[in-house]
Z-matrix of the N, CA and C atoms (Angstrom, degrees):
N
C 1 1.462
C 2 1.528 1 110.73
N 3 1.381 2 113.83 1 -42.86
C 4 1.464 3 118.56 2 179.00
C 5 1.519 4 110.16 3 -63.57
N 6 1.367 5 115.79 4 -41.47
C 7 1.459 6 120.63 5 -179.99
C 8 1.517 7 110.76 6 -60.32
N 9 1.354 8 116.55 7 -43.43
C 10 1.458 9 120.42 8 179.59
C 11 1.525 10 110.89 9 -63.20
N 12 1.345 11 116.03 10 -38.73
C 13 1.461 12 119.90 11 -179.90
C 14 1.520 13 110.89 12 -65.25
N 15 1.345 14 116.26 13 -41.10
C 16 1.458 15 120.70 14 179.50
C 17 1.524 16 110.54 15 -64.80
N 18 1.354 17 115.23 16 -44.71
C 19 1.462 18 119.38 17 178.80
C 20 1.523 19 110.77 18 -62.10
N 21 1.319 20 116.62 19 -40.90
C 22 1.454 21 120.43 20 179.01
C 23 1.509 22 111.84 21 -64.13
N 24 1.344 23 116.19 22 -40.15
C 25 1.459 24 120.46 23 178.12
C 26 1.517 25 111.10 24 -65.30
N 27 1.350 26 116.83 25 -42.38
C 28 1.458 27 120.94 26 179.18
C 29 1.513 28 110.97 27 -62.00
N 30 1.341 29 116.55 28 -42.49
C 31 1.467 30 120.60 29 179.92
C 32 1.518 31 110.17 30 -64.54
N 33 1.338 32 115.86 31 -42.30
C 34 1.454 33 120.84 32 -179.29
C 35 1.515 34 111.02 33 -62.98
N 36 1.350 35 116.37 34 -42.99
C 37 1.459 36 120.51 35 178.97
C 38 1.515 37 111.44 36 -65.46
N 39 1.353 38 116.90 37 -39.52
C 40 1.462 39 121.60 38 179.44
C 41 1.515 40 110.72 39 -64.19
N 42 1.347 41 116.69 40 -45.19
C 43 1.456 42 120.96 41 -179.46
C 44 1.519 43 110.31 42 -63.28
N 45 1.354 44 115.96 43 -41.14
C 46 1.458 45 120.39 44 179.57
C 47 1.518 46 111.21 45 -62.86
N 48 1.336 47 116.49 46 -39.82
C 49 1.459 48 121.09 47 179.19
C 50 1.516 49 111.29 48 -64.52
N 51 1.348 50 116.63 49 -44.78
C 52 1.466 51 121.16 50 179.68
C 53 1.515 52 110.78 51 -61.48
N 54 1.348 53 116.24 52 -43.74
C 55 1.460 54 120.25 53 179.37
C 56 1.521 55 110.04 54 -63.28
N 57 1.352 56 116.21 55 -38.48
C 58 1.451 57 120.27 56 178.65
C 59 1.514 58 112.63 57 -65.60
N 60 1.341 59 116.78 58 -39.13
C 61 1.462 60 121.09 59 178.35
C 62 1.525 61 110.82 60 -63.85
N 63 1.328 62 115.80 61 -41.12
C 64 1.468 63 119.77 62 -179.74
C 65 1.523 64 110.36 63 -63.77
N 66 1.316 65 117.23 64 -46.91
C 67 1.464 66 120.28 65 -178.92
C 68 1.523 67 111.35 66 -66.23
N 69 1.331 68 116.70 67 -34.38
C 70 1.461 69 120.16 68 178.29
C 71 1.524 70 110.87 69 -65.73
N 72 1.332 71 116.28 70 -41.23
C 73 1.464 72 120.13 71 177.21
C 74 1.520 73 110.65 72 -64.91
N 75 1.315 74 116.72 73 -44.48
C 76 1.465 75 119.94 74 179.83
C 77 1.525 76 110.90 75 -60.38
N 78 1.321 77 116.71 76 -41.20
C 79 1.467 78 120.68 77 179.52
C 80 1.521 79 110.65 78 -63.15
N 81 1.319 80 115.99 79 -39.91
C 82 1.463 81 119.42 80 -178.87
C 83 1.529 82 110.93 81 -69.57
N 84 1.324 83 116.78 82 -39.04
C 85 1.459 84 120.44 83 178.75
C 86 1.528 85 111.55 84 -70.41
N 87 1.337 86 116.92 85 -31.35
C 88 1.462 87 120.15 86 178.82
C 89 1.526 88 112.04 87 -63.43
N 90 1.323 89 115.81 88 -25.93
C 91 1.464 90 120.41 89 177.62
C 92 1.523 91 111.41 90 -77.64
N 93 1.332 92 115.87 91 -13.05
C 94 1.465 93 121.39 92 -177.31
C 95 1.528 94 108.71 93 -100.69
N 96 1.328 95 117.01 94 79.92
C 97 1.459 96 120.19 95 -177.69
C 98 1.520 97 112.02 96 -73.12
N 99 1.353 98 116.24 97 -27.21
C 100 1.465 99 119.70 98 174.00
C 101 1.528 100 108.47 99 -152.52
N 102 1.334 101 114.61 100 156.31
C 103 1.463 102 119.70 101 -177.61
C 104 1.521 103 108.78 102 -156.36
N 105 1.328 104 116.51 103 130.23
C 106 1.460 105 121.20 104 173.49
C 107 1.527 106 108.22 105 -130.89
N 108 1.330 107 115.59 106 148.25
C 109 1.460 108 119.92 107 -179.25
C 110 1.518 109 109.92 108 -169.10
N 111 1.327 110 115.00 109 164.54
C 112 1.461 111 121.81 110 166.09
C 113 1.521 112 106.76 111 -94.51
N 114 1.326 113 116.53 112 157.38
C 115 1.462 114 118.19 113 177.99
C 116 1.527 115 111.38 114 -141.49
N 117 1.324 116 113.74 115 154.22
C 118 1.455 117 122.33 116 169.00
C 119 1.513 118 107.47 117 -117.08
N 120 1.326 119 115.88 118 136.32
C 121 1.459 120 121.62 119 -173.79
C 122 1.525 121 110.96 120 -119.99
N 123 1.335 122 115.17 121 139.76
C 124 1.462 123 121.77 122 171.56
C 125 1.525 124 107.24 123 -130.51
N 126 1.326 125 116.69 124 128.85
C 127 1.466 126 122.31 125 177.84
C 128 1.520 127 108.80 126 -109.07
N 129 1.345 128 115.88 127 127.34
C 130 1.460 129 121.03 128 -179.87
C 131 1.524 130 110.63 129 -123.93
N 132 1.353 131 115.42 130 151.79
C 133 1.459 132 119.24 131 176.00
C 134 1.522 133 109.46 132 -86.68
N 135 1.339 134 116.62 133 -175.23
C 136 1.463 135 121.03 134 -176.46
C 137 1.519 136 112.85 135 -62.08
N 138 1.339 137 116.80 136 -25.97
C 139 1.465 138 121.43 137 -179.67
C 140 1.533 139 112.38 138 -88.24
N 141 1.334 140 116.98 139 -0.76
C 142 1.452 141 120.56 140 179.14
C 143 1.510 142 113.95 141 87.64
N 144 1.336 143 117.09 142 7.41
C 145 1.464 144 120.48 143 178.05
C 146 1.524 145 109.82 144 -77.80
N 147 1.340 146 116.26 145 136.72
C 148 1.463 147 120.60 146 179.59
C 149 1.527 148 110.57 147 -74.11
N 150 1.327 149 115.25 148 124.68
C 151 1.464 150 121.29 149 179.12
C 152 1.527 151 111.92 150 -98.82
N 153 1.328 152 116.27 151 -31.79
C 154 1.464 153 119.21 152 -174.86
C 155 1.525 154 109.97 153 -164.05
N 156 1.330 155 114.90 154 150.14
C 157 1.456 156 121.24 155 171.89
C 158 1.523 157 108.43 156 -124.31
N 159 1.317 158 116.31 157 150.72
C 160 1.454 159 119.22 158 -178.94
C 161 1.519 160 112.38 159 -155.41
N 162 1.335 161 115.21 160 172.76
C 163 1.460 162 122.55 161 177.95
C 164 1.522 163 108.73 162 -140.92
N 165 1.328 164 115.10 163 161.20
C 166 1.450 165 117.92 164 177.43
C 167 1.515 166 112.11 165 176.34
N 168 1.333 167 114.46 166 -164.14
C 169 1.459 168 121.69 167 -177.99
C 170 1.522 169 109.39 168 -137.40
N 171 1.336 170 115.40 169 150.02
C 172 1.457 171 120.65 170 -178.77
C 173 1.522 172 109.87 171 -133.65
N 174 1.344 173 115.54 172 144.17
C 175 1.463 174 122.22 173 172.28
C 176 1.529 175 107.32 174 -137.31
N 177 1.319 176 116.35 175 127.49
C 178 1.459 177 122.47 176 178.43
C 179 1.516 178 109.19 177 -124.68
N 180 1.342 179 115.31 178 143.32
C 181 1.463 180 119.24 179 176.06
C 182 1.522 181 108.56 180 -150.20
N 183 1.311 182 115.45 181 136.49
C 184 1.460 183 119.09 182 176.27
C 185 1.517 184 109.73 183 -79.64
N 186 1.353 185 117.07 184 143.29
C 187 1.457 186 126.29 185 -3.76
C 188 1.534 187 112.37 186 -97.16
N 189 1.316 188 116.81 187 134.94
C 190 1.478 189 124.43 188 166.28
C 191 1.526 190 115.23 189 63.10
N 192 1.328 191 117.70 190 28.84
C 193 1.465 192 119.50 191 179.05
C 194 1.526 193 110.08 192 -110.60
N 195 1.341 194 115.20 193 129.81
C 196 1.459 195 120.77 194 -175.41
C 197 1.527 196 109.89 195 -139.81
N 198 1.318 197 115.58 196 139.26
C 199 1.463 198 121.89 197 167.39
C 200 1.526 199 105.85 198 -132.91
N 201 1.322 200 115.41 199 109.62
C 202 1.472 201 121.70 200 -176.42
C 203 1.533 202 107.25 201 -121.15
N 204 1.326 203 116.14 202 106.91
C 205 1.458 204 121.19 203 -175.75
C 206 1.521 205 110.65 204 -114.63
N 207 1.321 206 115.53 205 119.85
C 208 1.463 207 119.94 206 174.87
C 209 1.520 208 108.03 207 -98.91
N 210 1.333 209 115.89 208 129.01
C 211 1.464 210 120.91 209 -177.40
C 212 1.525 211 112.48 210 -104.69
N 213 1.340 212 117.51 211 -23.05
C 214 1.459 213 123.29 212 177.32
C 215 1.516 214 108.83 213 -139.52
N 216 1.344 215 119.96 214 145.96
C 217 1.474 216 126.51 215 -1.20
C 218 1.530 217 113.20 216 -78.42
N 219 1.339 218 117.25 217 -21.33
C 220 1.466 219 121.57 218 176.04
C 221 1.517 220 108.40 219 -122.01
N 222 1.316 221 116.30 220 155.71
C 223 1.447 222 120.81 221 179.46
C 224 1.529 223 109.92 222 -90.29
N 225 1.340 224 115.18 223 116.09
C 226 1.461 225 121.56 224 174.73
C 227 1.523 226 108.05 225 -134.51
N 228 1.318 227 115.70 226 157.35
C 229 1.459 228 120.43 227 -176.96
C 230 1.520 229 109.48 228 -144.02
N 231 1.332 230 116.43 229 128.13
C 232 1.465 231 122.04 230 173.66
C 233 1.519 232 107.89 231 -117.45
N 234 1.331 233 116.10 232 123.10
C 235 1.459 234 121.29 233 -178.62
C 236 1.523 235 108.79 234 -129.15
N 237 1.326 236 115.83 235 128.00
C 238 1.462 237 120.67 236 175.48
C 239 1.519 238 109.19 237 -124.79
N 240 1.329 239 115.72 238 128.63
C 241 1.462 240 120.46 239 176.66
C 242 1.532 241 111.45 240 -97.94
N 243 1.340 242 115.77 241 8.53
C 244 1.456 243 121.25 242 -179.09
C 245 1.504 244 113.37 243 96.82
N 246 1.332 245 117.25 244 -18.43
C 247 1.466 246 122.19 245 178.34
C 248 1.523 247 110.45 246 -113.45
N 249 1.324 248 114.94 247 -51.33
C 250 1.465 249 120.53 248 177.18
C 251 1.529 250 109.85 249 -121.12
N 252 1.325 251 114.69 250 149.36
C 253 1.455 252 121.27 251 177.77
C 254 1.516 253 108.64 252 -120.60
N 255 1.335 254 115.77 253 132.83
C 256 1.461 255 122.08 254 -178.25
C 257 1.532 256 108.69 255 -115.60
N 258 1.330 257 115.42 256 133.42
C 259 1.458 258 120.15 257 174.80
C 260 1.522 259 107.33 258 -121.26
N 261 1.341 260 115.54 259 116.31
C 262 1.463 261 121.32 260 -175.35
C 263 1.519 262 110.00 261 -113.25
N 264 1.319 263 115.33 262 121.19
C 265 1.463 264 122.74 263 174.89
C 266 1.526 265 106.54 264 -106.44
N 267 1.339 266 116.11 265 106.16
C 268 1.458 267 119.73 266 -174.61
C 269 1.526 268 111.51 267 -68.94
N 270 1.336 269 117.85 268 -32.02
C 271 1.466 270 120.43 269 -179.90
C 272 1.530 271 110.52 270 -68.18
N 273 1.331 272 116.36 271 -43.51
C 274 1.467 273 120.77 272 179.09
C 275 1.524 274 111.75 273 -80.64
N 276 1.331 275 116.68 274 -11.40
C 277 1.462 276 123.04 275 -176.94
C 278 1.526 277 110.29 276 53.74
N 279 1.334 278 114.40 277 51.12
C 280 1.468 279 120.87 278 -178.47
C 281 1.524 280 110.71 279 -136.19
N 282 1.341 281 115.19 280 140.44
C 283 1.462 282 122.31 281 174.09
C 284 1.527 283 108.38 282 -117.46
N 285 1.334 284 116.25 283 125.68
C 286 1.463 285 121.17 284 173.52
C 287 1.518 286 108.19 285 -105.75
N 288 1.343 287 116.08 286 135.96
C 289 1.461 288 121.36 287 -176.88
C 290 1.529 289 108.72 288 -119.19
N 291 1.346 290 115.73 289 130.94
C 292 1.456 291 121.50 290 -178.44
C 293 1.526 292 110.14 291 -128.86
N 294 1.323 293 115.55 292 154.93
C 295 1.461 294 119.79 293 167.17
C 296 1.526 295 107.43 294 -74.25
N 297 1.309 296 116.96 295 127.16
C 298 1.461 297 120.21 296 -175.93
C 299 1.521 298 111.98 297 -60.87
N 300 1.357 299 117.26 298 -35.72
C 301 1.465 300 118.29 299 -177.84
C 302 1.526 301 111.90 300 -66.54
N 303 1.336 302 118.04 301 -30.19
C 304 1.460 303 120.04 302 177.42
C 305 1.525 304 110.29 303 -74.73
N 306 1.323 305 115.81 304 -33.87
C 307 1.466 306 119.92 305 177.28
C 308 1.522 307 109.77 306 -66.41
N 309 1.325 308 116.17 307 -36.78
C 310 1.453 309 122.22 308 178.20
C 311 1.524 310 110.41 309 -59.36
N 312 1.319 311 116.96 310 -38.72
C 313 1.459 312 121.01 311 -176.96
C 314 1.526 313 112.44 312 -69.60
N 315 1.330 314 118.15 313 -21.35
C 316 1.463 315 120.15 314 -173.77
C 317 1.524 316 113.76 315 -102.23
N 318 1.333 317 118.36 316 -12.95
C 319 1.463 318 119.93 317 -178.82
C 320 1.525 319 110.70 318 -144.70
N 321 1.333 320 117.99 319 136.79
C 322 1.463 321 120.36 320 178.93
C 323 1.522 322 113.14 321 -76.22
N 324 1.325 323 117.94 322 -4.45
C 325 1.462 324 121.46 323 -176.82
C 326 1.527 325 111.89 324 -56.34
N 327 1.334 326 115.69 325 -36.55
C 328 1.465 327 120.16 326 -176.61
C 329 1.527 328 111.34 327 -69.22
N 330 1.339 329 117.24 328 -14.81
C 331 1.458 330 120.52 329 177.82
C 332 1.524 331 111.94 330 -59.56
N 333 1.335 332 116.66 331 -24.12
C 334 1.463 333 120.66 332 -179.97
C 335 1.517 334 112.22 333 -59.31
N 336 1.337 335 117.14 334 -23.23
C 337 1.462 336 120.55 335 -176.53
C 338 1.523 337 112.82 336 -124.13
N 339 1.337 338 117.49 337 14.51
C 340 1.460 339 119.60 338 -174.86
C 341 1.529 340 111.68 339 -124.27
N 342 1.331 341 115.09 340 143.89
C 343 1.458 342 121.23 341 173.96
C 344 1.519 343 110.28 342 -120.34
N 345 1.335 344 115.98 343 24.47
C 346 1.456 345 122.48 344 -178.29
C 347 1.531 346 109.73 345 -71.82
N 348 1.330 347 116.55 346 117.16
C 349 1.467 348 121.65 347 -176.59
C 350 1.523 349 111.99 348 -60.52
N 351 1.343 350 116.74 349 -44.07
C 352 1.463 351 120.18 350 -179.02
C 353 1.525 352 111.32 351 -64.14
N 354 1.312 353 116.90 352 -35.09
C 355 1.460 354 120.71 353 179.23
C 356 1.528 355 110.69 354 -67.98
N 357 1.319 356 117.21 355 -45.37
C 358 1.459 357 120.65 356 -178.52
C 359 1.526 358 111.79 357 -64.24
N 360 1.311 359 117.07 358 -28.26
C 361 1.465 360 120.67 359 180.00
C 362 1.528 361 112.45 360 -67.14
N 363 1.311 362 116.98 361 -13.28
C 364 1.465 363 120.81 362 179.86
C 365 1.530 364 112.20 363 -84.26
N 366 1.347 365 117.51 364 -2.31
C 367 1.459 366 121.07 365 -173.73
C 368 1.528 367 111.72 366 -130.71
N 369 1.326 368 114.80 367 156.02
C 370 1.458 369 121.29 368 170.11
C 371 1.525 370 107.92 369 -111.65
N 372 1.327 371 115.62 370 151.19
C 373 1.470 372 121.37 371 -178.53
C 374 1.521 373 108.75 372 -130.69
N 375 1.329 374 116.28 373 131.63
C 376 1.464 375 121.09 374 173.79
C 377 1.522 376 108.89 375 -126.65
N 378 1.334 377 115.53 376 141.26
C 379 1.461 378 121.96 377 179.33
C 380 1.521 379 109.07 378 -109.83
N 381 1.330 380 116.25 379 122.25
C 382 1.466 381 121.51 380 178.09
C 383 1.526 382 108.74 381 -153.29
N 384 1.326 383 116.40 382 138.14
C 385 1.463 384 121.93 383 178.02
C 386 1.531 385 111.91 384 54.19
N 387 1.333 386 115.34 385 41.32
C 388 1.475 387 122.50 386 177.41
C 389 1.531 388 113.18 387 63.34
N 390 1.329 389 116.97 388 24.27
C 391 1.463 390 121.18 389 178.68
C 392 1.523 391 109.52 390 -132.57
N 393 1.331 392 115.33 391 139.86
C 394 1.463 393 121.01 392 175.72
C 395 1.532 394 108.52 393 -96.81
N 396 1.327 395 116.88 394 125.97
C 397 1.454 396 120.88 395 176.20
C 398 1.524 397 108.82 396 -106.71
N 399 1.334 398 115.81 397 120.05
C 400 1.464 399 122.69 398 -178.12
C 401 1.524 400 107.99 399 -106.59
N 402 1.332 401 116.60 400 124.19
C 403 1.463 402 120.85 401 -179.64
C 404 1.515 403 109.82 402 -129.97
N 405 1.338 404 117.31 403 138.93
C 406 1.467 405 119.98 404 177.25
C 407 1.527 406 110.99 405 -70.11
N 408 1.329 407 116.55 406 142.15
C 409 1.462 408 120.39 407 178.22
C 410 1.524 409 110.96 408 -69.23
N 411 1.323 410 116.46 409 -26.02
C 412 1.464 411 121.83 410 176.33
C 413 1.520 412 108.97 411 -130.42
N 414 1.335 413 116.22 412 136.30
C 415 1.463 414 120.58 413 179.24
C 416 1.530 415 112.33 414 -93.18
N 417 1.339 416 116.88 415 4.56
C 418 1.466 417 120.30 416 177.35
C 419 1.524 418 109.47 417 -61.63
N 420 1.324 419 116.19 418 122.89
C 421 1.468 420 124.13 419 179.77
C 422 1.528 421 113.19 420 64.78
N 423 1.327 422 117.00 421 10.88
C 424 1.463 423 119.83 422 -179.62
C 425 1.524 424 110.58 423 -80.28
N 426 1.326 425 115.87 424 142.59
C 427 1.457 426 122.23 425 174.00
C 428 1.520 427 111.18 426 -98.40
N 429 1.330 428 115.05 427 -27.56
C 430 1.467 429 121.53 428 -176.44
C 431 1.525 430 109.20 429 -117.79
N 432 1.335 431 116.55 430 130.21
C 433 1.462 432 120.41 431 179.26
C 434 1.521 433 112.15 432 -91.51
N 435 1.334 434 117.75 433 -21.92
C 436 1.466 435 120.50 434 177.65
C 437 1.522 436 110.03 435 -161.80
N 438 1.313 437 115.44 436 143.74
C 439 1.464 438 123.21 437 174.51
C 440 1.521 439 107.11 438 -123.69
N 441 1.325 440 117.22 439 121.64
C 442 1.464 441 121.62 440 -179.14
C 443 1.529 442 107.97 441 -109.81
N 444 1.337 443 116.36 442 125.71
C 445 1.456 444 122.18 443 -172.29
C 446 1.528 445 110.18 444 -117.90
N 447 1.327 446 115.66 445 128.79
C 448 1.463 447 122.09 446 175.78
C 449 1.526 448 108.51 447 -117.56
N 450 1.333 449 116.67 448 134.88
C 451 1.455 450 121.38 449 177.37
C 452 1.532 451 110.29 450 -106.52
N 453 1.335 452 115.04 451 155.16
C 454 1.464 453 120.94 452 179.59
C 455 1.519 454 109.36 453 -125.84
N 456 1.333 455 115.01 454 81.34
C 457 1.457 456 122.06 455 176.97
C 458 1.522 457 111.51 456 45.14
N 459 1.348 458 117.98 457 -121.18
C 460 1.458 459 121.15 458 -177.21
C 461 1.527 460 112.16 459 -91.66
N 462 1.334 461 116.74 460 11.17
C 463 1.462 462 120.95 461 -179.04
C 464 1.523 463 112.32 462 -99.89
N 465 1.316 464 116.88 463 12.10
C 466 1.455 465 119.87 464 177.62
C 467 1.513 466 112.65 465 75.92
N 468 1.315 467 116.22 466 -132.00
C 469 1.459 468 121.14 467 -177.62
C 470 1.524 469 110.93 468 -77.81
N 471 1.322 470 116.13 469 135.98
C 472 1.457 471 120.70 470 175.42
C 473 1.519 472 110.49 471 -96.52
N 474 1.348 473 116.28 472 -45.57
C 475 1.463 474 120.63 473 178.28
C 476 1.520 475 110.30 474 -162.36
N 477 1.322 476 114.50 475 161.80
C 478 1.463 477 122.73 476 177.63
C 479 1.518 478 109.17 477 -131.03
N 480 1.325 479 115.45 478 148.95
C 481 1.457 480 121.63 479 168.44
C 482 1.524 481 107.06 480 -125.16
N 483 1.321 482 116.11 481 125.42
C 484 1.461 483 120.99 482 -179.46
C 485 1.525 484 108.27 483 -116.83
N 486 1.324 485 115.84 484 113.05
C 487 1.455 486 121.65 485 -179.48
C 488 1.523 487 108.79 486 -101.23
N 489 1.344 488 116.44 487 119.31
C 490 1.459 489 118.22 488 -178.33
C 491 1.527 490 110.58 489 -93.80
N 492 1.333 491 114.67 490 170.32
C 493 1.460 492 119.58 491 -173.27
C 494 1.530 493 112.33 492 -70.11
N 495 1.324 494 118.16 493 -13.29
C 496 1.463 495 121.38 494 178.64
C 497 1.525 496 111.78 495 -83.10
N 498 1.341 497 116.76 496 -10.65
C 499 1.459 498 120.24 497 179.84
C 500 1.512 499 113.91 498 104.76
N 501 1.324 500 117.81 499 -8.32
C 502 1.462 501 120.54 500 177.83
C 503 1.531 502 110.34 501 -79.79
N 504 1.333 503 115.26 502 149.56
C 505 1.459 504 120.82 503 177.94
C 506 1.523 505 109.48 504 -126.61
N 507 1.336 506 115.94 505 129.83
C 508 1.460 507 121.96 506 175.96
C 509 1.519 508 108.86 507 -103.92
N 510 1.323 509 115.69 508 127.82
C 511 1.463 510 122.28 509 179.78
C 512 1.520 511 108.91 510 -108.16
N 513 1.337 512 116.50 511 126.91
C 514 1.462 513 121.65 512 -179.37
C 515 1.522 514 109.20 513 -120.90
N 516 1.327 515 116.41 514 122.99
C 517 1.463 516 122.53 515 175.22
C 518 1.524 517 108.71 516 -110.57
N 519 1.337 518 116.37 517 127.59
C 520 1.457 519 121.15 518 -174.96
C 521 1.527 520 112.12 519 -99.99
N 522 1.330 521 115.54 520 146.75
C 523 1.462 522 122.20 521 176.41
C 524 1.531 523 108.71 522 -144.14
N 525 1.325 524 116.34 523 167.03
C 526 1.475 525 122.12 524 -179.05
C 527 1.531 526 111.02 525 54.00
N 528 1.326 527 115.67 526 42.00
C 529 1.466 528 120.92 527 -174.81
C 530 1.528 529 112.00 528 -74.40
N 531 1.335 530 115.44 529 143.77
C 532 1.460 531 122.33 530 172.45
C 533 1.529 532 107.23 531 -131.14
N 534 1.332 533 115.11 532 129.62
C 535 1.460 534 120.88 533 -173.38
C 536 1.524 535 111.02 534 -116.01
N 537 1.343 536 115.13 535 132.89
C 538 1.469 537 122.79 536 173.10
C 539 1.523 538 113.18 537 57.04
N 540 1.329 539 115.58 538 37.94
C 541 1.452 540 120.68 539 172.60
C 542 1.531 541 109.30 540 -106.73
N 543 1.303 542 116.33 541 154.73
C 544 1.461 543 120.61 542 -177.06
C 545 1.523 544 110.59 543 -64.02
N 546 1.325 545 115.94 544 134.34
C 547 1.459 546 122.35 545 176.77
C 548 1.525 547 108.22 546 -116.09
N 549 1.307 548 116.17 547 133.71
C 550 1.465 549 121.24 548 -179.70
C 551 1.522 550 110.07 549 -58.51
N 552 1.330 551 116.63 550 135.12
C 553 1.468 552 121.55 551 -179.21
C 554 1.525 553 112.46 552 -57.47
N 555 1.327 554 117.37 553 -30.64
C 556 1.462 555 121.21 554 -178.38
C 557 1.530 556 111.92 555 -64.98
N 558 1.335 557 116.77 556 -18.85
C 559 1.468 558 120.37 557 179.23
C 560 1.521 559 110.89 558 -60.10
N 561 1.335 560 116.32 559 -30.03
C 562 1.457 561 120.77 560 -176.05
C 563 1.529 562 112.25 561 -107.07
N 564 1.323 563 115.43 562 21.88
C 565 1.459 564 121.31 563 174.09
C 566 1.526 565 108.84 564 -113.62
N 567 1.317 566 116.73 565 144.34
C 568 1.455 567 119.82 566 179.61
C 569 1.522 568 109.71 567 -129.59
N 570 1.316 569 115.53 568 127.29
C 571 1.464 570 121.91 569 176.38
C 572 1.523 571 107.61 570 -105.30
N 573 1.316 572 116.49 571 120.79
C 574 1.464 573 120.93 572 -176.66
C 575 1.531 574 109.91 573 -68.04
N 576 1.320 575 117.84 574 122.66
C 577 1.467 576 120.55 575 179.91
C 578 1.533 577 111.09 576 -63.85
N 579 1.305 578 115.69 577 149.50
C 580 1.464 579 120.15 578 178.40
C 581 1.524 580 110.23 579 -68.02
N 582 1.329 581 115.39 580 141.12
C 583 1.459 582 120.99 581 172.23
C 584 1.520 583 116.06 582 85.90
N 585 1.341 584 118.51 583 -1.68
C 586 1.464 585 119.17 584 -179.15
C 587 1.531 586 110.27 585 -88.85
N 588 1.321 587 115.23 586 157.39
C 589 1.461 588 120.59 587 176.34
C 590 1.524 589 108.70 588 -76.30
N 591 1.348 590 116.16 589 137.58
C 592 1.467 591 121.09 590 -178.10
C 593 1.519 592 109.93 591 -114.33
N 594 1.337 593 115.47 592 123.43
C 595 1.466 594 122.47 593 176.46
C 596 1.525 595 107.47 594 -111.05
N 597 1.325 596 115.40 595 92.35
C 598 1.474 597 120.97 596 -175.18
C 599 1.519 598 109.69 597 -92.15
N 600 1.330 599 116.91 598 108.99
C 601 1.461 600 121.37 599 -178.51
C 602 1.527 601 112.65 600 -106.79
N 603 1.322 602 115.71 601 15.99
C 604 1.464 603 118.91 602 -177.03
C 605 1.526 604 113.39 603 -71.86
N 606 1.332 605 117.28 604 -17.74
C 607 1.467 606 119.59 605 179.75
C 608 1.524 607 112.26 606 -93.48
N 609 1.347 608 117.32 607 -4.46
C 610 1.464 609 121.06 608 -179.40
C 611 1.522 610 110.71 609 -76.18
């Protein structure tokens, strides 16, 4: 009986801690109404071998607005206006279009700009070594198995680690950060270039 009580207390304390970590992360992100920065990216496999390096720029704005532009080694652009998300690969000359809410369900990345209660309930958050690790409660249809978020005092995000279901991890280090400054609305609009192939998945 005593053993069961101890186990129950441990479980209760663990659950309380996890809930506290989630709310703490949400509170910190709520203070980040907008964020822009340059980034350097390193992609590693499960053994820690470097597969690719890259550079680019990011702009985030609540709610659910993202502009993620990679300039090296290839030029790609992901733009979300909160309703639709566009992914443009200039080398392939192709634009893929998604419903943003479906993209939200498959990756925790969009949590950076969302305060949707139902969405947050799909994830667990743990705080350790000054980093928040966000993991989906279910990996069904998930693209990302974990998102690790580091903050830098009043400079917003310091770095991100995105672990995908294949075992690869992308590391992003941010610089030239600007927090809670006005971002032009056009940053989150995408005009489809003439002549490119269009992969519209919004009806799926």
